[in-house]
N, C-alpha and C positions, 0 to 999 in steps of 0.2 A: 504493500499499500504506500510505503514511503520510500521507494527506490530513489526517487529524486526529491529534492527539498521542496516542501509544500509552501504554499502562500499562507502566512499567518497574520492575523489582525492583532490589534492591541489587546492586552489582558484586562479583564475586569473582575471585580470581586464577586463571588457567588453569594446570593442571599442565604441566610441561615436556614430557612424553611427549605429552600431548594438543595442546599448542602446536606441536610438530614435526608431528604428524599433520595439523592443520588447515593449516598452512603448506604441506605437501606437497600437500594436496588443492587448495589455491589455485593452486600452480604447475602441476599436471596440468591443471586446468580451463582456465587461461588460456594453457597451452602456453608459459609463460615461466619457464624454470628458474632465472633469476637473481633473481626475486622474493623478497623477505625482508621479515618483519614489521618496523615502525619501531622496535620496542624489544624487549628480552628479556622484559619483563614484559607479558603480555597478559591483559586481564580480560574477563570474560563475563558476561552477564545475560540474562534472558528478557524478551520483550515480548509485548504483547497488543493487538491492534488490534480493529476492529469485525468483522473478516472472518477474521483469522487469528492465529496465535501462532508465535513462533520464538525464535531466539537471536541476540544482538548481541555482536560482539567489538570491543573497543576497545584502544587503546594505553595506555601508562603514564599519559598525560595526559587519559585518559577521552574521547578523541576516537574515534567509531565508525569502524572501518576495513572491516568485513565484517559480513554478516548472512545468515541463512538462515531458511526456513520450517520448521515442526516436522516435517512428513512429506515433506521433500525434502532430497536431498543436494546441491542446487545452491547454491553460495555467491555472494552478490552483493557486489561491492566498493562502497564508498561513493564519492562524488565526492571526498572528500579523498584517498582512496587513488589515484584516477585522476589527480588533480593531481600527485601524486609520482611516479607511473609512467604517463607519457602514452601508452605503447605497451601498456598492459595489456589494452585492449579496442579492437576495430574501432570507428570513430566514424562515425555518420551525421549528416551536416550538415543544418541546417534554417535558415529565415530568422530574422533576429534578433527580429522581432515574434512569430513563432510559439513561439520558445523562451521568451522573457521573459513573454509575456502569456497563452500557452496551456499549454505543457508545465509551465512553473514553478508553475502554478496547479492542477496535477493532471490535466490533460486528456492523453489519448493522442496520439502523434504520428500524424497522418494523412498518407497518401501525397502529396496535393498540396502539403503544407507542407515536404516534404523537398527537397534540392538534389542531383541527380545530378552526376557519376557516382558510383556507390557502390563501397565496398570489396568485393572478390569474396568476403570471408568473411561478408558480411551476408546470410546465407540464413536460412530460416525456422527458428525456435527458438534462433538464435544470440543470446547476450547482447552487447549493444553500449552505447556511450555516446553521448549526444546533445550536440552542440555547435552553435554558431551560426557563420554564415559570417563574422561579425565577429570571433569568437575560435575559430578552427577547432580548436585544441589543447586548449581549456579544457572539460572535460566538465561539463554542467549537470544531466544526468539519466541514469539507468540504466534499461534496459528490455530486452524480449525481441522480437526480429524476428517479425512475423507473416506476412510475404510474402517471396518470393525477390527481394529488391531488385535484385540485378545484372541481372535480366531486363529492367528499366525503364531505357531511355535517356532518356526524357522523362516527366514526371509530370503535366503540364497536361492536364485533362480526365479523369485517372483518379481512382478512389475506393478506399476501403479503409484499414484501420488498418495503418500501416507498422511501428510499434513500440508495444508495450504497456508503459507506464511503471510501474516499480515503485518508484523512489526519485528524488527530485530534490533539489537544493541548497535549503537552508532549508525543508525539510518538517517533518513532525512529529517525525521522528527527530533531525534537527539541533536542533530547538527543545527537545526533552527533555533532550538532552546539553549544552545551552547552549553550543554550539560558536560561537566568534566568529572563525573563520577566514574571510577574504574570498577570492573566486576570484582567481587571478593575473591581472594585466592583460595586455593584448595586447603581445607582444614582451618581456615580463617573463621573466628567466631563472629559472624555478622550480626550486629545489633538488630534484634527482632522484638516485635511487640506482640508475638504469638504466644498463646498459652503454653505451647510445647517447649518453649524457650525458657520456662521458669527454672530457677536453680534447683538441683536435685537435693532432696532431703538428706542425703548422706554427707553433704559438705560439713566440714568442721565449723565450730563456732568462730574460730579465728578468721576463716575465709568469708563468713557471713558479716563480719564486722568491718571488712575492707570497704573501701570507697565504691568499687564496682559492684559488690553485693548490695550495698545500700541503694544504688541506683536502680538495680533490677528488682528490689523487693519493696523496701520502705517507700522509695519515691513514687512507685506506681500504685501503692496502697496506702491510703492516708491513715488507715486504722492502725498501721503498724508503726510504732515509734522506735526508731533506732536508739541503742543505748548512749547516753551522754557520757563522754569521757571526763575523767576528773580534770578540773581546772589546773593549768600549769601556771605557777606564779611567773610573771614577767616583769621586767623592770619598768617603772613608770616613766613615760617620755616627758621631756622638758615641755611644759604646756605652751610656752610663747614661741616655739620653733615648729613650723609645719614644712617638712622636707618637701613634700609633694608640691605644695604651692610655690615654694622656692624654685623647684625644678621648672615648673610651668612658666614662672616669670622669666627665667633664664632663656628659655627656648622661644619666647615671644619677643620679636623686635619691634621697636617703636618706629613710627613714621620717619622721625628724624634720622634714625640709623639707616633705614633704606635709602632715603635721599642722599646720605653721605656715601653710601656704596656707589650709587650712580653717578654722583659728582666725581668721585675718585676714578671712576671707569673712564669718564670723559677726559679727565686730566691725563690718564694713562694713554689714551688714544691720541691726544694731541702732542705728547711728548715722546712716546715710544714707537710711534708709526710714522716715520718721516716721509714714507712714500704713500701717503694717503691720496688716493686718486679721487679728485672732485670733478664734476658735481656728483653728488650722491643723493638718491631719494631718502626720505626720512626713514621708510622701513628698511632699507639696505644699511643705512648708517646704524640703525639701532641693532639689527640682528647680526651684522657681520663685524661690528666693532664694539658698540657699548655692551651688549649682552656677552660677547666673547671675552671681553676684558674685565669682568667682574671677577672678584676673588672666588675661591672654591666655596660657594654657599648653596644652600638649597633653593632651587628655583621657586619652590612653593611658598617660601617665605621672603624671597628677594626677587621681585619682578615689578613691572612698571605700575600695575594696578595697585601695588602696596605703597607707592610713593604718594607725596602730597600732590604731584602733578596728574597722575592717574593715566594720562594720555601722552603719546610720543610728542605731538605737536606742542603741547603746553610745556613739556621738558625742554624742547629745542628753543622755543621762544623766550623761555626764561634765561637760558644761557646766551641768546642772542642780546638781550638786554644788558646782560653782564659783560658783554664784549668778547666772548669766547668763540662765538659763531656768527656767520653771515647767511642768512636764508633768503629763499625766493619762493614766492607762491602765496596762496591764500588758504585759509582754513586749515584742514588736515592735509591738504596736498602740498607738502613742503619739500624743498630741495636744498641741501647743504651745498653752498657755492663757494664758501670761504671760511677759513679757521684762523685763530689767533696764533701768532708765532710764539715760540717758547720764551723768548726774552721780553714779550711785551706784558705778561701778567706775572705778578709775584707768586700766585699759586702754582703756576707751571714752572717757575724758576726754582722754587723750594720743594718741588714734588719729589718724593722718594718712591721708586718702583716697588712693586710687590709681586707675589706669586699669583698668577691668574688661574682661573678654573680650567681653561683650556690650554694646555702646555704648547710651547712653540715647537717649531721643527727641531730645535736643538735637543729636545727631550723625546724625540720620536722613538728611540730605542727603548727607553724605559717605559713609555707609554704602550709600545707594542708588546713588551713582555707582560705587562699588567693586564692588557686586554686578552692575551692568550690564556691567562689563568681564569678569567671571567666570561669568556666567550663560548658560545655553542660551537660544536664541531659536527662533522658529518662524515659518514662512511658510505662509499658507493658499492652497492652489491649487484651481482649479476646472476639472474635466474635463467637456467637452461630452458630452451624450447625443444621441441620434439627432435629437430635435426641434430642437436648436440648430445642426445642421450647415448647413442651408439659409441660415440668417442669417449664419453665419460666412463662407461662401463669398461671399455678397453684400457683406460687409464687408472682403473680402480678407484673411481670417484663416485660419490652419491649422485643419483639423478634428480632428487627431489630436494636439493639443498641450494641455498643462496651463497655464492662465493665472492670473496674479494679478488681483485685482480692479481694480487700476489699469490693467492691460493691457486688460481687457474694457471698462472705462469709456472708455478712449481709442478703442477700436474702435467703441463705440455712438456716441460724439460724432462720429467721423469719418463714420459712416453717416448721421447726422442731418444733418451739413453737406452731404454729397454729394447727399442727396435733398430738401434744402431743406425740412426738417420743422419748423423753428422757428415757433411761432405768431407771426403778425404783430401780433396784438392784445397778447400777453404774451410777452416775450422769455424768461421763465423757465418757459414751457410748451412742450410738444412735440405736434404733431399726428402720430398714429400712422398710418402706411400699413398695408396688409394684412399684410405680413410682420412688421413690428414689432408690430402689434396682436396677432397670433397668439403671438408670443414672450413679450409682457408678460403676457397673460392665460392662458398655458398652465397655470399651477398652480391658478387659480381657475376656469377654464373658464367664464367669463362671456361668453356670446354677445352680450349687449346692453350691454356695458361702453362707457363713454364713450371717444370717440376722441382726447381731448385729456388729457394727464397732465403734472403738474409735472415739470420736468427733474430735480430733486433726488429724486424718488421712483421714477425708472425702473429703477434697478439692482436693488434688492431682489427685485421679482418676476421679473426675467429670471434672476437667479442661482438663486432657489428652483425655478423650474419647468423649467430648461433645463440645469442643471449639477450635477454631484455633487461634494461637497466633499472635498478631500484635504488633507494637511498634511505638511510636512517639518520636522524638528527639526534645528537646527544647533548643533554644539558651540561653546564659546567661541572657538575658533580658526577657526570658519567652515566646518569640514567637516561633512557630514551625518552624523547619528547612525546612520541605516540607509540602505541602498542606494537603494530605491525609495520614493516617497511612499506614504503609508498613507491608506486611505479613512476618512472620517469626520472629526470635529472633534478638536481637540487633547485628549487624555486628561487626566483629573485624578486626582492621588493623593489616596486617602481616608484620613484620620486621625480616629479616634474614640476619645474617652476616656469610659469608662463604669465602673459598679460591677457587679461580678459577685456571684454568691450567696456570702454569707460575708463581705460588706463588703470585698472586695478590689478596689482600683481598678486598671484596666489601661488601656493605650493600644495601640490596633490600627492597623497601617499596611497598606494593600493598593493594588493597582493600580500598583505602582512598576516592574514588569518591563518595561512598555513604554518606559521610559527607560533600559533596560539596567543597572538596579540589581540587583546579586545579592542573594538573600535571605540567604544565609549572611553575606555581608559587611555587610549592613545590620544584622542581628541582633547581630553582634559590635561594630559601632560604637555601637549604641544601648546595649548592655550596659556599655561602657566610659563612655559620655557620661553615661548616666542612673543608673549604679551599681545597676542593677537586673537581675534575671534576665529572659531573653528566650526565646520559643519561636517555631517556625515551624510554621504550619498552613495550612488552606485556608478561604476565606470560606464563609459559610453561604448566601450568595445566588448566583444564577446570573448570569453565567458563573462558574465556579469559578476563582479565582486564589489566588496564594500570599499569605499574611498573616503579618506579623511582630508579635508581642505583647510589650510590654515592660510590666513591673509598675510601677505608679505613674502619676499624672497628668502625663505628659511630653509633651503636645502641642506647646507652644512649644519645647522642646528638640529635638523631632523635626523640626519645621519648620526650625530652625536647622541641623540635620545635613543635611537635604535641600538647603538652600541651599548648604552647603559642597560638595555633590555637583554643583552647577551647575543645580539645579532651581529656578526662581523661585517665589516665594510665590503668585503668581496662578494657578499650575497645581496648587495644593494646597487641598483642601477640609478644613477642620477643624471637627469637631462635638464639643462638650463636653456630654455627657449627664448630668453630675453636677448633682444639685439643690443650688442655692445657698440659704443662709439657713435650711435646715431644721434645727432643733434637736432633739436627743435628749431624751426625757422622763426 
């Protein structure tokens, strides 16, 4: 049902009477009277797919819990609901490969892929959960049974659709709500509100007094009062000192302090940047000079909106009156056409430089070493297609495995050594036997190609014609960013600075969602860092992706912000479409 991302409208709170009615319907349908919604606040919205429309119910955290089609009374639980309530639906087991490679990608569950014996409740038209034999209690898909499964004691040689799938983990529904809940691991005690998950009576008194035990018993039953521990004497604090209030006061900057930061940044720009190219638009002067020359401070506390001027135009006009700048233009459309010399103002003569937040090129080596420790990394993997399996078997390699290029090269070298294919006339060349010849020339399909090839040139044609490229992104701590490798090459975040109609310069950022960067969070960070308004929309090119737009030429500042999120610069494409050197008549 959700192979592609559905269209979803804004959420609205469900009325209390309607919430009770839907909860009662869920209890009747699943025959589980103890079931209860995860929160008192339940939200609802409508969805529209290519073939159907319906309603989605979510909890207070906007996690989808149930959904139904428009002209049907049947409610479908999501996998997140089934993880919290393992006994909500009867479960049909299937092989791990079938669940991960077939069902999870939208295919129906066929009878030969199931694992008997079946739950007696798994009869035709019954709603069931699909789980793998590796994790028999973790539901990965929801569907409707199409056959009377208890009648089958063996499935080898049988045919037919066993379960028609309506919802899977990480399908379009999960992606649209941006749910980042991972399936519980095998053997993990998943938090459940089911009656079957109550603590066993054989637990010791010491275990029942632990904090986890109190949450599972006393917290869910108000009639049970946990034992009160004996009070421990503590030293009396000094009444006239509140450390928490002192800490809050220290972290909060006054407006005068923020003004001083921006003033000193202007002094730094005028004294430490002798090659300042004028004229400059107000937005370019702010983003490429003033903001970059601030000391290493938090942009959330030190930005233009925190100053007494609040706007770039007022900031520039103030220092024009003070004699530091010369401006041209009206209103907010200002251009810096001149600056004061270092000897003309005592503030500039006596200015002492400081360490800025963005290090200069002289510190590029130290900056690069620091970035390598906090940046994401990627590993390119190669999945064999059918044409490569014969060669992999001959080289004693697995045919259902994802290889790195080094692993494949080691296998090819081993095969060359075993078959004695090194050219006796040139040790740097390889004589191709029939199998290696077919693998090397698969992409080009050259029937009359030469039988000798340079050893250094043998890997590119093998990879191109016999393997599909995948990639895995690793967080700075080494853990994978997403569960399974993704097909294709490593994506690139697109940043474009251009001028819109009306001489307004904007910077657009797109294709960032693949790195699990939230659009709302990115827009908020850009607004604070660049001191400019931001909007969220869609790209005009296909495929449609979210696009964050910030007012002003903030390409370098955006790259710095993405670097702070762990995304290295080599994964970012920046295009500046502004015409340089064009003078107005």
